[in-house]
C-alpha positions in Angstrom: -80.3 7.8 245.0 -83.3 7.7 247.4 -81.4 5.2 249.6 -78.4 7.5 249.8 -80.7 10.3 250.8 -82.2 8.3 253.6 -78.8 7.5 254.9 -78.1 11.2 255.6 -81.5 11.8 257.3 -80.0 11.5 260.8 -77.3 14.1 260.5 -79.6 16.6 258.8 -82.4 15.8 261.2 -80.0 16.4 264.1 -79.3 19.9 262.9 -83.0 20.6 262.5 -83.7 19.1 265.9 -81.3 21.5 267.7 -83.0 24.4 266.1 -86.4 22.8 266.8 -85.6 22.6 270.5 -85.5 26.4 270.7 -88.7 26.7 268.7 -90.4 24.1 270.9 -89.3 25.9 274.0 -90.5 29.2 272.7 -93.8 27.6 271.9 -94.4 27.3 275.6 -93.6 31.0 276.3 -96.8 32.5 274.9 -98.6 32.6 278.3 -99.8 36.0 279.3 -101.0 35.0 282.7 -99.3 37.4 285.2 -97.4 36.2 288.2 -96.2 32.8 289.0 -93.2 31.7 291.0 -91.7 29.9 288.0 -91.5 33.1 285.8 -87.9 33.5 284.7 -88.4 36.5 282.3 -91.1 39.0 281.7 -90.8 41.0 278.4 -93.3 43.7 277.8 -95.9 41.7 279.8 -95.2 38.4 278.1 -93.6 35.7 280.3 -91.1 32.9 280.0 -91.5 30.2 282.6 -88.9 28.0 284.1 -89.6 24.8 282.3 -89.1 26.0 278.7 -86.1 28.2 279.8 -84.4 25.3 281.5 -85.0 23.1 278.5 -83.3 25.5 276.2 -80.6 26.2 278.7 -79.7 22.6 279.2 -79.7 22.0 275.4 -77.3 25.0 275.0 -75.1 23.8 277.8 -74.8 20.3 276.2 -74.0 21.8 272.8 -71.3 24.0 274.4 -69.8 21.0 276.2 -69.6 19.1 272.9 -67.8 22.1 271.3 -65.4 22.1 274.2 -64.6 18.4 273.9 -66.8 17.4 276.8 -64.9 19.4 279.5 -66.7 20.5 282.6 -67.8 24.1 282.5 -66.8 26.9 284.8 -69.3 29.3 286.4 -68.2 32.0 284.0 -69.0 29.7 281.0 -72.4 28.6 282.5 -73.2 32.3 283.1 -72.2 33.2 279.5 -74.4 30.4 278.1 -77.4 31.3 280.3 -77.1 35.0 279.3 -77.2 33.9 275.6 -80.3 31.8 276.2 -82.0 34.7 278.0 -81.1 37.0 275.1 -82.6 34.6 272.6 -85.9 34.4 274.5 -86.1 38.2 274.8 -85.2 38.8 271.2 -87.7 36.2 270.0 -90.5 37.9 272.0 -89.6 41.4 270.9 -89.4 40.3 267.2 -92.8 38.6 267.4 -94.2 41.8 268.8 -92.6 43.8 266.0 -94.0 41.4 263.4 -97.5 41.9 264.7 -97.0 45.7 264.9 -95.9 45.8 261.2 -98.4 43.3 260.0 -95.8 40.8 259.0 -97.3 37.3 258.4 -96.3 34.2 256.6 -98.8 32.1 254.5 -98.7 28.4 253.7 -98.1 29.2 250.1 -95.0 31.3 251.0 -93.6 28.4 253.0 -94.2 25.9 250.2 -92.5 28.2 247.7 -89.5 28.8 250.1 -89.1 25.0 250.5 -89.1 24.5 246.8 -86.5 27.1 246.2 -83.9 26.5 249.0 -83.3 24.7 252.3 -83.9 26.7 255.5 -80.9 29.0 256.3 -80.4 27.2 259.6 -79.2 24.1 257.7 -78.3 25.5 254.3 -74.5 25.2 254.7 -74.7 21.5 255.7 -77.1 20.7 252.9 -75.4 22.4 250.0 -72.0 21.0 250.9 -73.3 17.4 251.1 -72.4 15.4 247.9 -75.8 13.7 248.0 -77.5 17.0 247.0 -75.0 17.9 244.3 -74.8 17.4 240.6 -71.4 17.9 238.9 -70.2 19.6 242.1 -73.1 22.1 242.3 -76.1 22.1 244.6 -79.1 20.6 242.9 -82.4 21.9 244.2 -84.4 19.0 242.7 -82.5 16.6 245.0 -83.3 18.7 248.0 -87.0 18.6 247.0 -87.0 14.8 246.6 -85.3 14.5 249.9 -88.0 16.5 251.6 -90.7 14.3 250.0 -89.0 11.1 251.3 -88.0 12.4 254.8 -91.4 11.8 256.5 -94.0 14.0 258.2 -92.1 14.6 261.4 -89.0 16.0 259.6 -91.1 18.1 257.2 -93.1 19.6 260.1 -90.0 20.7 261.8 -88.7 22.2 258.5 -92.0 24.1 258.3 -91.4 25.4 261.8 -87.9 26.7 260.7 -89.4 28.5 257.8 -92.2 30.1 260.0 -89.4 31.4 262.2 -87.1 32.6 259.4 -89.4 34.1 256.8 -90.8 36.8 259.1 -87.3 37.8 259.9 -86.4 37.9 256.2 -89.4 40.2 255.6 -88.4 42.5 258.5 -84.9 42.7 257.1 -86.2 43.7 253.7 -88.5 46.3 255.3 -85.6 47.8 257.3 -83.1 47.9 254.5 -85.2 48.8 251.5 -83.8 52.3 251.4 -80.1 51.4 251.6 -78.3 52.4 248.5 -74.7 53.3 247.6 -74.1 55.7 244.7 -71.6 55.2 242.0 -69.8 58.4 243.2 -69.3 56.8 246.7 -68.1 53.5 245.2 -65.6 55.4 243.0 -64.3 57.3 246.1 -63.7 54.0 247.9 -62.0 52.5 244.9 -59.9 55.6 244.5 -58.9 55.6 248.2 -57.7 52.0 247.8 -55.7 52.5 244.5 -54.6 56.1 244.2 -51.0 56.6 245.5 -48.9 59.5 246.7 -45.2 59.9 247.5 -44.2 62.9 249.7 -41.2 64.3 251.6 -42.3 64.8 255.2 -40.8 66.8 258.1 -42.3 65.3 261.3 -41.8 66.6 264.9 -44.0 65.4 267.8 -44.4 65.6 271.5 -42.5 62.2 271.9 -39.4 63.9 270.4 -39.3 66.4 273.3 -37.2 65.4 276.5 -38.9 65.6 279.9 -36.4 68.3 280.9 -38.1 70.8 278.5 -41.6 70.1 280.0 -41.3 70.5 283.8 -44.5 69.9 285.7 -45.5 71.4 289.1 -47.9 69.9 291.7 -50.4 72.6 291.0 -50.4 71.8 287.2 -50.7 68.1 288.0 -53.7 68.7 290.2 -55.5 70.9 287.7 -54.9 68.3 284.9 -56.3 65.5 287.1 -59.5 67.5 288.0 -60.1 68.4 284.4 -59.7 64.9 283.0 -61.2 62.6 285.5 -63.3 60.8 283.0 -60.1 59.7 281.3 -59.0 57.8 284.4 -62.2 56.0 285.3 -61.7 52.3 285.7 -63.8 49.2 286.3 -64.0 47.5 289.7 -60.7 45.9 290.4 -59.6 43.0 292.7 -56.2 42.1 294.1 -55.8 38.5 295.2 -53.4 36.2 296.9 -53.6 32.4 296.5 -52.2 29.0 297.4 -52.1 26.3 294.7 -52.0 22.6 295.4 -50.7 21.1 292.1 -52.7 18.3 290.5 -50.4 17.3 287.7 -50.3 13.6 286.7 -47.0 11.9 287.1 -45.4 9.0 285.1 -47.3 6.4 287.0 -50.6 8.1 286.2 -49.8 8.2 282.5 -48.8 4.6 282.5 -52.0 3.6 284.2 -54.1 5.5 281.6 -52.1 3.8 278.8 -52.7 0.4 280.4 -56.4 1.1 280.6 -56.8 2.2 277.0 -54.7 -0.8 275.8 -57.0 -3.1 277.7 -60.1 -1.5 276.1 -58.5 -1.7 272.7 -57.8 -5.4 273.1 -61.5 -6.1 274.2 -62.8 -4.2 271.1 -60.4 -5.7 268.7 -61.3 -9.2 269.9 -65.0 -8.4 269.5 -65.7 -9.0 273.2 -67.5 -5.7 273.5 -69.3 -3.2 271.4 -67.6 0.2 270.9 -70.8 2.1 271.8 -71.2 0.2 275.1 -67.6 0.7 276.1 -67.8 4.4 275.3 -71.0 4.8 277.5 -69.2 3.0 280.4 -65.6 4.1 280.1 -65.3 7.3 278.1 -64.3 10.5 280.1 -65.9 12.7 277.4 -69.2 13.7 279.1 -70.5 15.0 275.8 -70.0 12.1 273.5 -69.7 9.2 276.0 -73.5 8.9 276.8 -74.0 8.9 273.0 -71.8 5.8 272.5 -68.8 8.0 271.7 -70.6 9.6 268.7 -68.9 12.8 267.5 -71.2 13.2 264.5 -69.8 14.3 261.2 -66.4 15.9 261.5 -64.8 17.9 258.7 -61.4 16.9 257.6 -60.2 20.5 257.7 -61.2 23.2 260.1 -63.1 21.0 262.5 -61.6 22.6 265.6 -60.5 19.2 267.0 -57.0 18.5 268.4 -54.5 18.2 265.5 -53.2 14.8 266.7 -56.7 13.5 267.0 -57.6 14.7 263.4 -54.4 13.2 262.0 -55.1 9.8 263.5 -58.8 9.9 262.5 -58.1 10.6 258.9 -55.7 7.6 258.6 -58.6 5.3 259.4 -60.8 3.4 256.9 -64.6 3.1 257.7 -65.0 0.4 260.4 -61.3 0.5 261.4 -60.3 0.9 265.1 -57.3 3.2 265.9 -54.4 2.4 268.2 -54.3 4.6 271.3 -53.9 8.3 270.3 -52.4 10.7 272.8 -53.7 14.3 272.8 -53.8 17.1 275.4 -57.0 15.5 276.8 -55.7 12.0 277.3 -55.7 8.7 275.3 -58.3 8.1 272.6 -59.6 5.1 270.7 -61.1 6.3 267.4 -63.4 4.6 265.0 -64.6 6.0 261.7 -68.1 4.8 260.8 -68.5 6.5 257.4 -66.8 9.0 255.1 -68.6 11.4 252.7 -67.2 14.4 250.8 -65.1 16.5 253.1 -66.3 14.9 256.3 -66.2 11.6 258.3 -68.6 10.2 260.9 -66.5 9.3 263.9 -66.7 7.9 267.4 -64.1 7.9 270.1 -63.5 6.7 273.7 -61.4 9.0 275.9 -59.3 7.8 278.8 -58.1 10.8 280.6 -54.6 10.9 282.1 -55.7 11.6 285.7 -54.2 11.2 289.1 -54.6 7.7 290.4 -53.7 5.4 293.3 -51.3 6.6 295.9 -50.6 9.8 294.0 -54.2 10.7 293.9 -54.7 9.9 297.6 -51.7 12.1 298.5 -52.9 15.0 296.5 -56.5 14.7 297.7 -55.3 14.6 301.3 -53.3 17.8 300.8 -56.2 19.4 299.0 -58.5 18.4 301.9 -56.0 20.0 304.3 -56.0 23.2 302.3 -59.8 23.2 302.3 -60.0 22.6 306.0 -57.4 25.1 307.0 -58.1 28.0 304.6 -61.2 27.7 302.4 -64.2 29.9 302.9 -62.7 31.7 305.9 -63.6 35.3 307.0 -60.0 35.6 308.5 -57.7 35.7 305.5 -54.6 35.0 307.7 -55.7 31.4 307.7 -54.4 31.2 304.1 -50.9 32.2 305.3 -51.0 29.5 308.0 -52.1 26.8 305.5 -49.3 27.8 303.1 -46.8 27.2 305.9 -48.3 23.9 307.0 -48.3 22.5 303.4 -45.0 24.1 302.5 -46.6 25.8 299.5 -45.8 29.4 298.3 -48.3 32.2 298.9 -48.5 33.9 295.5 -50.1 37.0 294.2 -52.5 36.9 291.2 -52.4 39.6 288.5 -54.8 42.5 288.9 -58.3 41.2 288.1 -60.9 43.5 286.4 -64.6 42.9 286.8 -65.9 41.0 283.8 -62.6 39.3 283.0 -61.4 35.8 283.8 -58.3 35.2 285.8 -55.3 33.8 283.9 -52.3 32.3 285.7 -49.6 31.6 283.1 -51.3 30.0 280.1 -54.2 28.5 282.2 -57.6 30.2 282.9 -58.8 29.5 286.4 -62.6 29.2 286.6 -65.0 30.9 288.9 -62.6 33.4 290.4 -63.8 36.2 288.2 -67.3 35.9 289.7 -66.3 35.1 293.3 -63.9 38.0 293.7 -66.6 40.6 293.2 -69.1 38.8 295.5 -66.6 38.5 298.4 -65.6 40.9 301.1 -61.9 41.9 301.4 -60.1 39.5 303.7 -62.3 36.5 302.9 -61.0 33.3 301.3 -62.6 31.4 298.5 -63.8 27.8 298.4 -61.4 25.3 296.9 -61.5 26.0 293.1 -60.5 23.2 290.8 -58.4 24.3 287.8 -56.8 22.4 285.0 -53.4 22.0 286.8 -54.1 22.8 290.4 -56.6 23.2 293.2 -56.6 26.8 294.5 -57.8 28.8 297.5 -57.8 32.6 296.9 -57.9 35.5 299.3 -59.4 38.8 298.4 -56.8 41.3 299.6 -58.4 44.5 298.3 -61.3 45.6 296.2 -61.8 48.9 294.5 -65.2 49.9 293.2 -65.7 51.2 289.7 -64.8 54.9 289.5 -61.9 57.4 289.5 -59.3 56.4 292.1 -57.5 59.1 294.1 -54.6 60.9 292.4 -52.1 59.3 294.8 -52.9 55.8 293.5 -51.9 56.5 290.0 -49.9 59.7 290.1 -47.3 58.5 287.6 -50.0 57.9 284.9 -51.5 61.3 285.4 -48.0 62.9 285.3 -47.2 61.2 282.0 -50.5 62.5 280.5 -50.1 66.1 281.8 -46.5 66.3 280.7 -47.3 65.1 277.3 -49.7 68.0 276.9 -46.9 70.4 277.8 -44.6 68.7 275.3 -47.1 69.3 272.5 -46.7 73.0 273.1 -42.9 72.8 273.0 -43.1 70.6 269.9 -45.3 73.2 268.1 -42.8 76.0 268.9 -39.8 73.9 267.7 -41.7 73.0 264.5 -42.4 76.6 263.7 -38.8 77.5 264.2 -37.7 74.7 261.9 -40.1 75.6 259.1 -38.8 79.2 259.3 -35.2 78.0 259.0 -35.9 75.9 255.9 -37.5 78.9 254.2 -38.6 78.4 250.5 -36.0 75.7 249.6 -37.3 74.0 246.4 -36.2 70.5 247.6 -37.4 69.7 251.2 -35.4 66.5 251.4 -32.1 68.1 250.5 -32.7 71.2 252.6 -33.6 69.1 255.7 -30.5 67.0 255.3 -28.3 70.0 254.8 -29.5 71.5 258.1 -29.5 68.2 260.1 -33.4 68.2 260.2 -35.2 64.8 260.1 -37.0 64.8 256.7 -38.2 61.4 255.3 -39.5 60.2 251.9 -42.8 58.4 252.4 -44.6 56.3 249.8 -45.9 55.4 247.5 -48.9 54.8 249.7 -52.7 54.8 249.3 -55.2 56.5 251.6 -55.9 53.1 253.3 -52.3 51.8 253.8 -50.6 55.1 254.7 -48.0 55.1 257.5 -49.4 55.2 261.1 -48.5 58.9 261.5 -50.7 59.7 258.5 -53.4 57.1 259.1 -54.5 58.6 262.4 -54.6 62.2 261.0 -57.1 62.5 258.1 -56.2 66.2 257.6 -52.6 65.4 257.1 -53.4 62.4 254.9 -55.8 64.5 252.8 -53.1 67.2 252.4 -50.6 64.6 251.1 -53.0 63.6 248.3 -53.7 67.2 247.4 -50.1 68.1 246.6 -48.7 68.4 243.1 -45.0 67.4 242.7 -42.9 70.1 244.2 -45.8 71.8 246.0 -45.5 72.3 249.8 -48.0 72.6 252.7 -47.8 75.0 255.6 -47.3 73.6 259.1 -50.0 71.0 259.9 -51.0 70.0 263.4 -51.8 66.3 263.8 -54.3 64.9 266.3 -51.7 63.0 268.3 -49.4 65.9 269.1 -47.3 65.7 265.9 -46.6 68.5 263.5 -45.9 68.1 259.8 -44.5 69.9 256.8 -45.1 68.0 253.5 -43.9 68.4 249.9 -45.3 66.4 247.0 -43.0 64.1 245.0 -45.3 62.0 242.9 -48.9 61.0 242.6 -50.6 58.1 240.5 -54.4 58.3 239.8 -56.7 55.3 240.2 -57.8 53.3 237.1 -61.4 54.1 236.4 -61.7 51.3 233.7 -60.7 48.6 236.3 -63.2 50.1 238.7 -66.1 49.8 236.3 -65.4 46.1 235.7 -65.9 45.3 239.4 -68.4 48.0 240.4 -71.4 45.6 240.9 -69.5 43.2 243.2 -68.1 46.1 245.1 -71.6 47.5 245.7 -72.9 44.1 247.0 -69.9 43.6 249.3 -70.4 47.1 250.7 -74.2 46.9 251.3 -74.1 43.6 253.1 -72.5 44.9 256.4 -74.5 48.1 256.2 -77.7 46.1 256.1 -76.6 43.9 259.0 -75.7 47.0 261.0 -79.2 48.5 260.3 -80.8 45.3 261.6 -78.6 45.2 264.7 -79.5 48.9 265.5 -83.2 48.1 265.2 -82.8 45.1 267.5 -80.9 47.2 270.0 -83.6 49.8 269.9 -86.3 47.2 270.6 -84.3 45.9 273.5 -83.7 49.4 274.9 -87.4 50.3 274.8 -88.6 47.0 276.2 -89.6 46.5 279.8 -87.7 43.4 280.9 -87.9 41.7 284.3 -85.2 39.1 284.8 -85.6 36.8 287.8 -82.8 34.3 286.9 -80.7 35.1 290.0 -83.7 34.4 292.2 -84.5 31.0 290.6 -81.3 29.4 289.3 -78.0 28.3 290.7 -75.1 26.9 288.7 -76.0 23.4 287.5 -72.6 21.9 286.8 -69.7 21.3 289.1 -66.8 23.8 288.9 -63.7 22.7 287.0 -61.5 23.4 284.1 
């Protein structure tokens, strides 16, 4: 048993180490000396210096690369990871301030007790799913305790650090959510809404049923509507771009060359002329696993997120067996499974990408260099038109790009453009941007700042909105006339059909799965459940411009006995997201009240080459 536990020290230690990097980096934050050129963040007077920030940032980038299969990261992805790291540092400082303000501390005895009762939450899922810690398929806390005793002082000290980070957060959560409670009455209402059903006859008439000819719109009316509803037409900054793309798609010769390379590597490994780890370090195109000897760690058999063809081939292997070349969207792989345990395998791979080679690569690079020389980073955007003619490539127009979004051409996301477009001046061209299938140069044709554009730029949209408001008035008048014509007929369905009026039978439905017309109108939905069979409502105005006349047909009450049987589980499920929301609101309030100085733009530049 103890030998088996020691065998899994490395995977568990790796999870702890990732968490410990963040803790270690933060340990260098608590420096209150003001000033310093290497200060990245200053949060309520407490500073974060460049070295610990970069340590955490590089660790986060590497982890993200591994999750993406080792692909190079775009500027947008780098920016996203850096923002997340900054948020983590800021939240950590703010939480520590909150702990001190509330007197929240953690004693050694509390840490010992927590270790005895459960693994740290940062690694709990990995531990409880591992067969080594199970007895008869269930997590065995005594095995976890023996594992801790045998793991060594370095590991236990890091486990202690995780508890010192987690336990104050747990105490804060208990403090913030102690007053959250859901009464039986509310639980019953939720159950009733999910299980009580109603069936009604419904006359429905809306603005969408009125033709444009019955709602004419003058220029004066249009202008008044635009001026009264400008907040409805506000839009983010928007860029319009043209581009020239030089394709970088491998051909048959490139594919054959990659296959020949992977077969050569397979022969060397199969003959024992080289070690898998050494070949991976030297030859693998996976920048995440390659330097680690191709190590992918423990990969779940289901839900791993890896390419399906890769997983299928991997699961056919026995421990120690080398796969034949496996083709996926990333290229050719050689896979070796080192161990299997429970629902996971420990795997390594070597990736040989299908890339442009030889004369084909030379030709594409030459054309890309020409595109770069003629059109890239030019203040005169007409140079892009000239380059397109010289290279016999089409000048294309990109879809409208909103600030904060990433540019997508077909099914491919083009990196960096979403940042460059809003830093450039109209008329300028971009540097050469390497995408997954092409090299691009973009031209910023026009740029509109955030705000409300002039009426002339989106007149049709304003016309549609203003006309719809007029149609609602016409729909109300028609609905009133129809209700008067139907009179007090006892059967609304029959009376509507006799007069050629659209009346439908709806249901049975609950309050939570009603038709879209009812779901967006709580007054109408409530009226439907308040009707006895045969009872009719007056004319009801919906929130979306529809008008309703309802008559009850049937109604089935919810089962109170069935509700009592599941009440406790229902309460627990309902309280969990409420507590989480309370915590998020508290954290948001801390952030809003904090004085944060962010100097990342002054200190840092992108650290990885662009590419997809």
